[in-house]
mmCIF file of the N, C-alpha and C atoms, coordinates in Angstrom:
data_MODEL
# 
_entry.id   MODEL 
# 
loop_
_atom_site.group_PDB 
_atom_site.id 
_atom_site.type_symbol 
_atom_site.label_atom_id 
_atom_site.label_alt_id 
_atom_site.label_comp_id 
_atom_site.label_asym_id 
_atom_site.label_entity_id 
_atom_site.label_seq_id 
_atom_site.pdbx_PDB_ins_code 
_atom_site.Cartn_x 
_atom_site.Cartn_y 
_atom_site.Cartn_z 
_atom_site.occupancy 
_atom_site.B_iso_or_equiv 
_atom_site.pdbx_formal_charge 
_atom_site.auth_seq_id 
_atom_site.auth_comp_id 
_atom_site.auth_asym_id 
_atom_site.auth_atom_id 
_atom_site.pdbx_PDB_model_num 
ATOM 1   N N  . SER A 1 1  ? 230.809 214.364 23.059 1.00 0.00 ? 1  SER A N  1 
ATOM 2   C CA . SER A 1 1  ? 231.209 214.984 24.310 1.00 0.00 ? 1  SER A CA 1 
ATOM 3   C C  . SER A 1 1  ? 232.317 214.161 24.943 1.00 0.00 ? 1  SER A C  1 
ATOM 4   N N  . VAL A 1 2  ? 233.081 214.791 25.787 1.00 0.00 ? 2  VAL A N  1 
ATOM 5   C CA . VAL A 1 2  ? 234.169 214.111 26.486 1.00 0.00 ? 2  VAL A CA 1 
ATOM 6   C C  . VAL A 1 2  ? 233.961 214.264 27.988 1.00 0.00 ? 2  VAL A C  1 
ATOM 7   N N  . LYS A 1 3  ? 234.601 213.378 28.747 1.00 0.00 ? 3  LYS A N  1 
ATOM 8   C CA . LYS A 1 3  ? 234.454 213.411 30.200 1.00 0.00 ? 3  LYS A CA 1 
ATOM 9   C C  . LYS A 1 3  ? 235.770 213.786 30.855 1.00 0.00 ? 3  LYS A C  1 
ATOM 10  N N  . GLU A 1 4  ? 235.663 214.588 31.890 1.00 0.00 ? 4  GLU A N  1 
ATOM 11  C CA . GLU A 1 4  ? 236.832 214.996 32.655 1.00 0.00 ? 4  GLU A CA 1 
ATOM 12  C C  . GLU A 1 4  ? 237.548 213.765 33.194 1.00 0.00 ? 4  GLU A C  1 
ATOM 13  N N  . GLY A 1 5  ? 238.880 213.736 33.026 1.00 0.00 ? 5  GLY A N  1 
ATOM 14  C CA . GLY A 1 5  ? 239.691 212.644 33.541 1.00 0.00 ? 5  GLY A CA 1 
ATOM 15  C C  . GLY A 1 5  ? 239.804 211.445 32.626 1.00 0.00 ? 5  GLY A C  1 
ATOM 16  N N  . GLU A 1 6  ? 239.051 211.423 31.518 1.00 0.00 ? 6  GLU A N  1 
ATOM 17  C CA . GLU A 1 6  ? 239.132 210.305 30.566 1.00 0.00 ? 6  GLU A CA 1 
ATOM 18  C C  . GLU A 1 6  ? 239.782 210.792 29.283 1.00 0.00 ? 6  GLU A C  1 
ATOM 19  N N  . PRO A 1 7  ? 240.784 210.054 28.780 1.00 0.00 ? 7  PRO A N  1 
ATOM 20  C CA . PRO A 1 7  ? 241.477 210.487 27.562 1.00 0.00 ? 7  PRO A CA 1 
ATOM 21  C C  . PRO A 1 7  ? 240.489 210.712 26.406 1.00 0.00 ? 7  PRO A C  1 
ATOM 22  N N  . ALA A 1 8  ? 240.734 211.779 25.659 1.00 0.00 ? 8  ALA A N  1 
ATOM 23  C CA . ALA A 1 8  ? 239.889 212.113 24.509 1.00 0.00 ? 8  ALA A CA 1 
ATOM 24  C C  . ALA A 1 8  ? 240.778 212.199 23.268 1.00 0.00 ? 8  ALA A C  1 
ATOM 25  N N  . VAL A 1 9  ? 240.249 211.757 22.128 1.00 0.00 ? 9  VAL A N  1 
ATOM 26  C CA . VAL A 1 9  ? 240.987 211.791 20.877 1.00 0.00 ? 9  VAL A CA 1 
ATOM 27  C C  . VAL A 1 9  ? 240.202 212.628 19.871 1.00 0.00 ? 9  VAL A C  1 
ATOM 28  N N  . PHE A 1 10 ? 240.894 213.576 19.227 1.00 0.00 ? 10 PHE A N  1 
ATOM 29  C CA . PHE A 1 10 ? 240.302 214.411 18.195 1.00 0.00 ? 10 PHE A CA 1 
ATOM 30  C C  . PHE A 1 10 ? 241.058 214.165 16.901 1.00 0.00 ? 10 PHE A C  1 
ATOM 31  N N  . LYS A 1 11 ? 240.329 214.144 15.792 1.00 0.00 ? 11 LYS A N  1 
ATOM 32  C CA . LYS A 1 11 ? 240.933 213.883 14.488 1.00 0.00 ? 11 LYS A CA 1 
ATOM 33  C C  . LYS A 1 11 ? 240.656 215.045 13.550 1.00 0.00 ? 11 LYS A C  1 
ATOM 34  N N  . CYS A 1 12 ? 241.685 215.439 12.821 1.00 0.00 ? 12 CYS A N  1 
ATOM 35  C CA . CYS A 1 12 ? 241.559 216.485 11.816 1.00 0.00 ? 12 CYS A CA 1 
ATOM 36  C C  . CYS A 1 12 ? 242.256 215.956 10.569 1.00 0.00 ? 12 CYS A C  1 
ATOM 37  N N  . SER A 1 13 ? 241.594 216.026 9.421  1.00 0.00 ? 13 SER A N  1 
ATOM 38  C CA . SER A 1 13 ? 242.235 215.557 8.196  1.00 0.00 ? 13 SER A CA 1 
ATOM 39  C C  . SER A 1 13 ? 241.860 216.454 7.031  1.00 0.00 ? 13 SER A C  1 
ATOM 40  N N  . VAL A 1 14 ? 242.728 216.463 6.041  1.00 0.00 ? 14 VAL A N  1 
ATOM 41  C CA . VAL A 1 14 ? 242.518 217.269 4.848  1.00 0.00 ? 14 VAL A CA 1 
ATOM 42  C C  . VAL A 1 14 ? 243.130 216.550 3.651  1.00 0.00 ? 14 VAL A C  1 
ATOM 43  N N  . ARG A 1 15 ? 242.481 216.703 2.507  1.00 0.00 ? 15 ARG A N  1 
ATOM 44  C CA . ARG A 1 15 ? 243.016 216.130 1.271  1.00 0.00 ? 15 ARG A CA 1 
ATOM 45  C C  . ARG A 1 15 ? 243.733 217.219 0.496  1.00 0.00 ? 15 ARG A C  1 
ATOM 46  N N  . HIS A 1 16 ? 244.781 216.806 -0.214 1.00 0.00 ? 16 HIS A N  1 
ATOM 47  C CA . HIS A 1 16 ? 245.551 217.761 -1.014 1.00 0.00 ? 16 HIS A CA 1 
ATOM 48  C C  . HIS A 1 16 ? 246.160 217.034 -2.199 1.00 0.00 ? 16 HIS A C  1 
ATOM 49  N N  . THR A 1 17 ? 246.795 217.789 -3.090 1.00 0.00 ? 17 THR A N  1 
ATOM 50  C CA . THR A 1 17 ? 247.314 217.195 -4.329 1.00 0.00 ? 17 THR A CA 1 
ATOM 51  C C  . THR A 1 17 ? 248.799 217.435 -4.548 1.00 0.00 ? 17 THR A C  1 
ATOM 52  N N  . CYS A 1 18 ? 249.501 217.916 -3.544 1.00 0.00 ? 18 CYS A N  1 
ATOM 53  C CA . CYS A 1 18 ? 250.925 218.229 -3.707 1.00 0.00 ? 18 CYS A CA 1 
ATOM 54  C C  . CYS A 1 18 ? 251.762 217.532 -2.638 1.00 0.00 ? 18 CYS A C  1 
ATOM 55  N N  . PRO A 1 19 ? 252.205 216.279 -2.896 1.00 0.00 ? 19 PRO A N  1 
ATOM 56  C CA . PRO A 1 19 ? 252.949 215.529 -1.880 1.00 0.00 ? 19 PRO A CA 1 
ATOM 57  C C  . PRO A 1 19 ? 254.297 216.146 -1.512 1.00 0.00 ? 19 PRO A C  1 
ATOM 58  N N  . SER A 1 20 ? 254.863 216.988 -2.379 1.00 0.00 ? 20 SER A N  1 
ATOM 59  C CA . SER A 1 20 ? 256.152 217.596 -2.059 1.00 0.00 ? 20 SER A CA 1 
ATOM 60  C C  . SER A 1 20 ? 256.007 218.791 -1.117 1.00 0.00 ? 20 SER A C  1 
ATOM 61  N N  . HIS A 1 21 ? 254.787 219.299 -0.942 1.00 0.00 ? 21 HIS A N  1 
ATOM 62  C CA . HIS A 1 21 ? 254.522 220.402 -0.023 1.00 0.00 ? 21 HIS A CA 1 
ATOM 63  C C  . HIS A 1 21 ? 253.328 220.043 0.862  1.00 0.00 ? 21 HIS A C  1 
ATOM 64  N N  . GLN A 1 22 ? 253.602 219.209 1.871  1.00 0.00 ? 22 GLN A N  1 
ATOM 65  C CA . GLN A 1 22 ? 252.533 218.753 2.767  1.00 0.00 ? 22 GLN A CA 1 
ATOM 66  C C  . GLN A 1 22 ? 251.967 219.927 3.574  1.00 0.00 ? 22 GLN A C  1 
ATOM 67  N N  . PRO A 1 23 ? 250.649 219.962 3.769  1.00 0.00 ? 23 PRO A N  1 
ATOM 68  C CA . PRO A 1 23 ? 250.076 220.986 4.643  1.00 0.00 ? 23 PRO A CA 1 
ATOM 69  C C  . PRO A 1 23 ? 250.454 220.697 6.095  1.00 0.00 ? 23 PRO A C  1 
ATOM 70  N N  . THR A 1 24 ? 250.439 221.729 6.941  1.00 0.00 ? 24 THR A N  1 
ATOM 71  C CA . THR A 1 24 ? 250.662 221.516 8.367  1.00 0.00 ? 24 THR A CA 1 
ATOM 72  C C  . THR A 1 24 ? 249.337 221.698 9.096  1.00 0.00 ? 24 THR A C  1 
ATOM 73  N N  . LEU A 1 25 ? 249.092 220.830 10.062 1.00 0.00 ? 25 LEU A N  1 
ATOM 74  C CA . LEU A 1 25 ? 247.871 220.879 10.862 1.00 0.00 ? 25 LEU A CA 1 
ATOM 75  C C  . LEU A 1 25 ? 248.275 221.196 12.294 1.00 0.00 ? 25 LEU A C  1 
ATOM 76  N N  . THR A 1 26 ? 247.691 222.243 12.864 1.00 0.00 ? 26 THR A N  1 
ATOM 77  C CA . THR A 1 26 ? 247.999 222.616 14.239 1.00 0.00 ? 26 THR A CA 1 
ATOM 78  C C  . THR A 1 26 ? 246.714 222.676 15.055 1.00 0.00 ? 26 THR A C  1 
ATOM 79  N N  . TRP A 1 27 ? 246.855 222.446 16.344 1.00 0.00 ? 27 TRP A N  1 
ATOM 80  C CA . TRP A 1 27 ? 245.717 222.406 17.264 1.00 0.00 ? 27 TRP A CA 1 
ATOM 81  C C  . TRP A 1 27 ? 245.739 223.589 18.224 1.00 0.00 ? 27 TRP A C  1 
ATOM 82  N N  . SER A 1 28 ? 244.572 223.987 18.686 1.00 0.00 ? 28 SER A N  1 
ATOM 83  C CA . SER A 1 28 ? 244.454 225.066 19.662 1.00 0.00 ? 28 SER A CA 1 
ATOM 84  C C  . SER A 1 28 ? 244.647 224.570 21.095 1.00 0.00 ? 28 SER A C  1 
ATOM 85  N N  . HIS A 1 29 ? 244.874 223.281 21.265 1.00 0.00 ? 29 HIS A N  1 
ATOM 86  C CA . HIS A 1 29 ? 245.040 222.672 22.594 1.00 0.00 ? 29 HIS A CA 1 
ATOM 87  C C  . HIS A 1 29 ? 246.307 221.827 22.567 1.00 0.00 ? 29 HIS A C  1 
ATOM 88  N N  . SER A 1 30 ? 246.980 221.726 23.683 1.00 0.00 ? 30 SER A N  1 
ATOM 89  C CA . SER A 1 30 ? 248.181 220.896 23.745 1.00 0.00 ? 30 SER A CA 1 
ATOM 90  C C  . SER A 1 30 ? 247.803 219.447 24.037 1.00 0.00 ? 30 SER A C  1 
ATOM 91  N N  . GLY A 1 31 ? 248.716 218.562 23.746 1.00 0.00 ? 31 GLY A N  1 
ATOM 92  C CA . GLY A 1 31 ? 248.503 217.137 23.985 1.00 0.00 ? 31 GLY A CA 1 
ATOM 93  C C  . GLY A 1 31 ? 249.452 216.331 23.122 1.00 0.00 ? 31 GLY A C  1 
ATOM 94  N N  . LYS A 1 32 ? 249.204 215.030 23.040 1.00 0.00 ? 32 LYS A N  1 
ATOM 95  C CA . LYS A 1 32 ? 250.014 214.154 22.206 1.00 0.00 ? 32 LYS A CA 1 
ATOM 96  C C  . LYS A 1 32 ? 249.452 214.237 20.785 1.00 0.00 ? 32 LYS A C  1 
ATOM 97  N N  . ILE A 1 33 ? 250.319 214.545 19.824 1.00 0.00 ? 33 ILE A N  1 
ATOM 98  C CA . ILE A 1 33 ? 249.881 214.685 18.436 1.00 0.00 ? 33 ILE A CA 1 
ATOM 99  C C  . ILE A 1 33 ? 250.591 213.653 17.570 1.00 0.00 ? 33 ILE A C  1 
ATOM 100 N N  . ILE A 1 34 ? 249.810 212.962 16.754 1.00 0.00 ? 34 ILE A N  1 
ATOM 101 C CA . ILE A 1 34 ? 250.353 212.001 15.797 1.00 0.00 ? 34 ILE A CA 1 
ATOM 102 C C  . ILE A 1 34 ? 249.926 212.449 14.401 1.00 0.00 ? 34 ILE A C  1 
ATOM 103 N N  . MET A 1 35 ? 250.912 212.685 13.534 1.00 0.00 ? 35 MET A N  1 
ATOM 104 C CA . MET A 1 35 ? 250.644 213.090 12.155 1.00 0.00 ? 35 MET A CA 1 
ATOM 105 C C  . MET A 1 35 ? 250.865 211.911 11.228 1.00 0.00 ? 35 MET A C  1 
ATOM 106 N N  . SER A 1 36 ? 250.038 211.832 10.184 1.00 0.00 ? 36 SER A N  1 
ATOM 107 C CA . SER A 1 36 ? 250.259 210.817 9.159  1.00 0.00 ? 36 SER A CA 1 
ATOM 108 C C  . SER A 1 36 ? 249.880 211.387 7.801  1.00 0.00 ? 36 SER A C  1 
ATOM 109 N N  . TYR A 1 37 ? 250.529 210.871 6.772  1.00 0.00 ? 37 TYR A N  1 
ATOM 110 C CA . TYR A 1 37 ? 250.271 211.286 5.397  1.00 0.00 ? 37 TYR A CA 1 
ATOM 111 C C  . TYR A 1 37 ? 250.105 210.023 4.576  1.00 0.00 ? 37 TYR A C  1 
ATOM 112 N N  . LYS A 1 38 ? 249.073 209.989 3.712  1.00 0.00 ? 38 LYS A N  1 
ATOM 113 C CA . LYS A 1 38 ? 248.921 208.796 2.889  1.00 0.00 ? 38 LYS A CA 1 
ATOM 114 C C  . LYS A 1 38 ? 248.425 209.152 1.495  1.00 0.00 ? 38 LYS A C  1 
ATOM 115 N N  . ASP A 1 39 ? 248.866 208.327 0.551  1.00 0.00 ? 39 ASP A N  1 
ATOM 116 C CA . ASP A 1 39 ? 248.456 208.452 -0.843 1.00 0.00 ? 39 ASP A CA 1 
ATOM 117 C C  . ASP A 1 39 ? 247.101 207.762 -0.964 1.00 0.00 ? 39 ASP A C  1 
ATOM 118 N N  . ILE A 1 40 ? 246.066 208.510 -1.334 1.00 0.00 ? 40 ILE A N  1 
ATOM 119 C CA . ILE A 1 40 ? 244.732 207.903 -1.452 1.00 0.00 ? 40 ILE A CA 1 
ATOM 120 C C  . ILE A 1 40 ? 244.353 207.673 -2.913 1.00 0.00 ? 40 ILE A C  1 
ATOM 121 N N  . GLY A 1 41 ? 245.330 207.837 -3.807 1.00 0.00 ? 41 GLY A N  1 
ATOM 122 C CA . GLY A 1 41 ? 245.142 207.501 -5.220 1.00 0.00 ? 41 GLY A CA 1 
ATOM 123 C C  . GLY A 1 41 ? 244.681 208.662 -6.083 1.00 0.00 ? 41 GLY A C  1 
ATOM 124 N N  . HIS A 1 42 ? 244.879 208.477 -7.382 1.00 0.00 ? 42 HIS A N  1 
ATOM 125 C CA . HIS A 1 42 ? 244.454 209.446 -8.398 1.00 0.00 ? 42 HIS A CA 1 
ATOM 126 C C  . HIS A 1 42 ? 245.032 210.840 -8.160 1.00 0.00 ? 42 HIS A C  1 
ATOM 127 N N  . GLY A 1 43 ? 246.287 210.900 -7.664 1.00 0.00 ? 43 GLY A N  1 
ATOM 128 C CA . GLY A 1 43 ? 246.950 212.178 -7.431 1.00 0.00 ? 43 GLY A CA 1 
ATOM 129 C C  . GLY A 1 43 ? 246.517 212.903 -6.172 1.00 0.00 ? 43 GLY A C  1 
ATOM 130 N N  . ASN A 1 44 ? 245.755 212.228 -5.328 1.00 0.00 ? 44 ASN A N  1 
ATOM 131 C CA . ASN A 1 44 ? 245.281 212.836 -4.082 1.00 0.00 ? 44 ASN A CA 1 
ATOM 132 C C  . ASN A 1 44 ? 245.998 212.247 -2.874 1.00 0.00 ? 44 ASN A C  1 
ATOM 133 N N  . TRP A 1 45 ? 246.224 213.097 -1.889 1.00 0.00 ? 45 TRP A N  1 
ATOM 134 C CA . TRP A 1 45 ? 246.877 212.709 -0.644 1.00 0.00 ? 45 TRP A CA 1 
ATOM 135 C C  . TRP A 1 45 ? 246.020 213.169 0.520  1.00 0.00 ? 45 TRP A C  1 
ATOM 136 N N  . GLU A 1 46 ? 246.202 212.503 1.674  1.00 0.00 ? 46 GLU A N  1 
ATOM 137 C CA . GLU A 1 46 ? 245.486 212.917 2.875  1.00 0.00 ? 46 GLU A CA 1 
ATOM 138 C C  . GLU A 1 46 ? 246.486 213.127 4.004  1.00 0.00 ? 46 GLU A C  1 
ATOM 139 N N  . ALA A 1 47 ? 246.380 214.281 4.659  1.00 0.00 ? 47 ALA A N  1 
ATOM 140 C CA . ALA A 1 47 ? 247.173 214.572 5.851  1.00 0.00 ? 47 ALA A CA 1 
ATOM 141 C C  . ALA A 1 47 ? 246.210 214.462 7.033  1.00 0.00 ? 47 ALA A C  1 
ATOM 142 N N  . GLU A 1 48 ? 246.630 213.736 8.062  1.00 0.00 ? 48 GLU A N  1 
ATOM 143 C CA . GLU A 1 48 ? 245.763 213.531 9.222  1.00 0.00 ? 48 GLU A CA 1 
ATOM 144 C C  . GLU A 1 48 ? 246.534 213.799 10.504 1.00 0.00 ? 48 GLU A C  1 
ATOM 145 N N  . SER A 1 49 ? 245.868 214.453 11.450 1.00 0.00 ? 49 SER A N  1 
ATOM 146 C CA . SER A 1 49 ? 246.454 214.718 12.759 1.00 0.00 ? 49 SER A CA 1 
ATOM 147 C C  . SER A 1 49 ? 245.507 214.211 13.838 1.00 0.00 ? 49 SER A C  1 
ATOM 148 N N  . LEU A 1 50 ? 246.064 213.470 14.778 1.00 0.00 ? 50 LEU A N  1 
ATOM 149 C CA . LEU A 1 50 ? 245.291 212.989 15.927 1.00 0.00 ? 50 LEU A CA 1 
ATOM 150 C C  . LEU A 1 50 ? 245.827 213.687 17.175 1.00 0.00 ? 50 LEU A C  1 
ATOM 151 N N  . LEU A 1 51 ? 244.930 214.297 17.925 1.00 0.00 ? 51 LEU A N  1 
ATOM 152 C CA . LEU A 1 51 ? 245.275 214.959 19.184 1.00 0.00 ? 51 LEU A CA 1 
ATOM 153 C C  . LEU A 1 51 ? 244.669 214.152 20.322 1.00 0.00 ? 51 LEU A C  1 
ATOM 154 N N  . THR A 1 52 ? 245.496 213.772 21.286 1.00 0.00 ? 52 THR A N  1 
ATOM 155 C CA . THR A 1 52 ? 245.019 213.043 22.458 1.00 0.00 ? 52 THR A CA 1 
ATOM 156 C C  . THR A 1 52 ? 245.407 213.822 23.710 1.00 0.00 ? 52 THR A C  1 
ATOM 157 N N  . PHE A 1 53 ? 244.426 214.041 24.589 1.00 0.00 ? 53 PHE A N  1 
ATOM 158 C CA . PHE A 1 53 ? 244.705 214.658 25.886 1.00 0.00 ? 53 PHE A CA 1 
ATOM 159 C C  . PHE A 1 53 ? 243.607 214.264 26.861 1.00 0.00 ? 53 PHE A C  1 
ATOM 160 N N  . THR A 1 54 ? 243.865 214.462 28.128 1.00 0.00 ? 54 THR A N  1 
ATOM 161 C CA . THR A 1 54 ? 242.887 214.153 29.168 1.00 0.00 ? 54 THR A CA 1 
ATOM 162 C C  . THR A 1 54 ? 242.265 215.461 29.649 1.00 0.00 ? 54 THR A C  1 
ATOM 163 N N  . PRO A 1 55 ? 240.985 215.682 29.360 1.00 0.00 ? 55 PRO A N  1 
ATOM 164 C CA . PRO A 1 55 ? 240.325 216.929 29.760 1.00 0.00 ? 55 PRO A CA 1 
ATOM 165 C C  . PRO A 1 55 ? 240.296 217.118 31.275 1.00 0.00 ? 55 PRO A C  1 
ATOM 166 N N  . THR A 1 56 ? 240.419 218.380 31.672 1.00 0.00 ? 56 THR A N  1 
ATOM 167 C CA . THR A 1 56 ? 240.307 218.745 33.079 1.00 0.00 ? 56 THR A CA 1 
ATOM 168 C C  . THR A 1 56 ? 239.178 219.770 33.225 1.00 0.00 ? 56 THR A C  1 
ATOM 169 N N  . LYS A 1 57 ? 238.937 220.200 34.442 1.00 0.00 ? 57 LYS A N  1 
ATOM 170 C CA . LYS A 1 57 ? 237.881 221.187 34.696 1.00 0.00 ? 57 LYS A CA 1 
ATOM 171 C C  . LYS A 1 57 ? 238.087 222.461 33.865 1.00 0.00 ? 57 LYS A C  1 
ATOM 172 N N  . VAL A 1 58 ? 239.342 222.836 33.622 1.00 0.00 ? 58 VAL A N  1 
ATOM 173 C CA . VAL A 1 58 ? 239.668 224.033 32.841 1.00 0.00 ? 58 VAL A CA 1 
ATOM 174 C C  . VAL A 1 58 ? 239.098 223.946 31.417 1.00 0.00 ? 58 VAL A C  1 
ATOM 175 N N  . ASP A 1 59 ? 238.969 222.719 30.902 1.00 0.00 ? 59 ASP A N  1 
ATOM 176 C CA . ASP A 1 59 ? 238.484 222.527 29.534 1.00 0.00 ? 59 ASP A CA 1 
ATOM 177 C C  . ASP A 1 59 ? 236.966 222.574 29.416 1.00 0.00 ? 59 ASP A C  1 
ATOM 178 N N  . ASP A 1 60 ? 236.253 222.682 30.532 1.00 0.00 ? 60 ASP A N  1 
ATOM 179 C CA . ASP A 1 60 ? 234.794 222.669 30.512 1.00 0.00 ? 60 ASP A CA 1 
ATOM 180 C C  . ASP A 1 60 ? 234.240 223.765 29.601 1.00 0.00 ? 60 ASP A C  1 
ATOM 181 N N  . HIS A 1 61 ? 233.382 223.370 28.698 1.00 0.00 ? 61 HIS A N  1 
ATOM 182 C CA . HIS A 1 61 ? 232.727 224.272 27.728 1.00 0.00 ? 61 HIS A CA 1 
ATOM 183 C C  . HIS A 1 61 ? 233.723 224.949 26.785 1.00 0.00 ? 61 HIS A C  1 
ATOM 184 N N  . GLY A 1 62 ? 234.900 224.375 26.654 1.00 0.00 ? 62 GLY A N  1 
ATOM 185 C CA . GLY A 1 62 ? 235.899 224.931 25.739 1.00 0.00 ? 62 GLY A CA 1 
ATOM 186 C C  . GLY A 1 62 ? 235.726 224.354 24.341 1.00 0.00 ? 62 GLY A C  1 
ATOM 187 N N  . SER A 1 63 ? 236.487 224.866 23.414 1.00 0.00 ? 63 SER A N  1 
ATOM 188 C CA . SER A 1 63 ? 236.433 224.342 22.051 1.00 0.00 ? 63 SER A CA 1 
ATOM 189 C C  . SER A 1 63 ? 237.839 223.974 21.595 1.00 0.00 ? 63 SER A C  1 
ATOM 190 N N  . ILE A 1 64 ? 237.897 223.099 20.603 1.00 0.00 ? 64 ILE A N  1 
ATOM 191 C CA . ILE A 1 64 ? 239.157 222.646 20.033 1.00 0.00 ? 64 ILE A CA 1 
ATOM 192 C C  . ILE A 1 64 ? 239.135 223.046 18.557 1.00 0.00 ? 64 ILE A C  1 
ATOM 193 N N  . THR A 1 65 ? 240.208 223.680 18.111 1.00 0.00 ? 65 THR A N  1 
ATOM 194 C CA . THR A 1 65 ? 240.291 224.099 16.717 1.00 0.00 ? 65 THR A CA 1 
ATOM 195 C C  . THR A 1 65 ? 241.514 223.481 16.056 1.00 0.00 ? 65 THR A C  1 
ATOM 196 N N  . CYS A 1 66 ? 241.315 222.982 14.848 1.00 0.00 ? 66 CYS A N  1 
ATOM 197 C CA . CYS A 1 66 ? 242.409 222.494 14.018 1.00 0.00 ? 66 CYS A CA 1 
ATOM 198 C C  . CYS A 1 66 ? 242.566 223.495 12.872 1.00 0.00 ? 66 CYS A C  1 
ATOM 199 N N  . THR A 1 67 ? 243.789 223.977 12.679 1.00 0.00 ? 67 THR A N  1 
ATOM 200 C CA . THR A 1 67 ? 244.069 224.916 11.592 1.00 0.00 ? 67 THR A CA 1 
ATOM 201 C C  . THR A 1 67 ? 244.991 224.237 10.581 1.00 0.00 ? 67 THR A C  1 
ATOM 202 N N  . VAL A 1 68 ? 244.626 224.338 9.323  1.00 0.00 ? 68 VAL A N  1 
ATOM 203 C CA . VAL A 1 68 ? 245.421 223.753 8.241  1.00 0.00 ? 68 VAL A CA 1 
ATOM 204 C C  . VAL A 1 68 ? 246.130 224.890 7.511  1.00 0.00 ? 68 VAL A C  1 
ATOM 205 N N  . LYS A 1 69 ? 247.445 224.742 7.341  1.00 0.00 ? 69 LYS A N  1 
ATOM 206 C CA . LYS A 1 69 ? 248.210 225.739 6.612  1.00 0.00 ? 69 LYS A CA 1 
ATOM 207 C C  . LYS A 1 69 ? 248.837 225.057 5.403  1.00 0.00 ? 69 LYS A C  1 
ATOM 208 N N  . TYR A 1 70 ? 248.464 225.540 4.221  1.00 0.00 ? 70 TYR A N  1 
ATOM 209 C CA . TYR A 1 70 ? 248.962 224.979 2.968  1.00 0.00 ? 70 TYR A CA 1 
ATOM 210 C C  . TYR A 1 70 ? 250.204 225.722 2.509  1.00 0.00 ? 70 TYR A C  1 
ATOM 211 N N  . HIS A 1 71 ? 250.905 225.137 1.540  1.00 0.00 ? 71 HIS A N  1 
ATOM 212 C CA . HIS A 1 71 ? 252.060 225.770 0.913  1.00 0.00 ? 71 HIS A CA 1 
ATOM 213 C C  . HIS A 1 71 ? 251.618 227.140 0.368  1.00 0.00 ? 71 HIS A C  1 
ATOM 214 N N  . GLY A 1 72 ? 252.371 228.161 0.626  1.00 0.00 ? 72 GLY A N  1 
ATOM 215 C CA . GLY A 1 72 ? 252.000 229.498 0.217  1.00 0.00 ? 72 GLY A CA 1 
ATOM 216 C C  . GLY A 1 72 ? 251.265 230.247 1.310  1.00 0.00 ? 72 GLY A C  1 
ATOM 217 N N  . ASN A 1 73 ? 251.212 229.655 2.515  1.00 0.00 ? 73 ASN A N  1 
ATOM 218 C CA . ASN A 1 73 ? 250.588 230.252 3.704  1.00 0.00 ? 73 ASN A CA 1 
ATOM 219 C C  . ASN A 1 73 ? 249.071 230.398 3.658  1.00 0.00 ? 73 ASN A C  1 
ATOM 220 N N  . ALA A 1 74 ? 248.388 229.708 2.747  1.00 0.00 ? 74 ALA A N  1 
ATOM 221 C CA . ALA A 1 74 ? 246.922 229.720 2.752  1.00 0.00 ? 74 ALA A CA 1 
ATOM 222 C C  . ALA A 1 74 ? 246.437 228.899 3.935  1.00 0.00 ? 74 ALA A C  1 
ATOM 223 N N  . LYS A 1 75 ? 245.421 229.402 4.670  1.00 0.00 ? 75 LYS A N  1 
ATOM 224 C CA . LYS A 1 75 ? 244.892 228.683 5.842  1.00 0.00 ? 75 LYS A CA 1 
ATOM 225 C C  . LYS A 1 75 ? 243.448 228.287 5.613  1.00 0.00 ? 75 LYS A C  1 
# 
């Protein structure tokens, strides 16, 4: 759970095998987003997105969704 007025961080990550076509990760909420990609070995890669924002009363009982879009438009 998160508290109103205190910064909250959400993490979304996915593994993939095609470094030349990185997946895109998008959030259903606005905020500061930091993307990173790393080689985790054996032909596997990880794409990670961190979303940081300060919840307000409007966010009460809301949900946060991370959507991953792969090469070829698969979600």
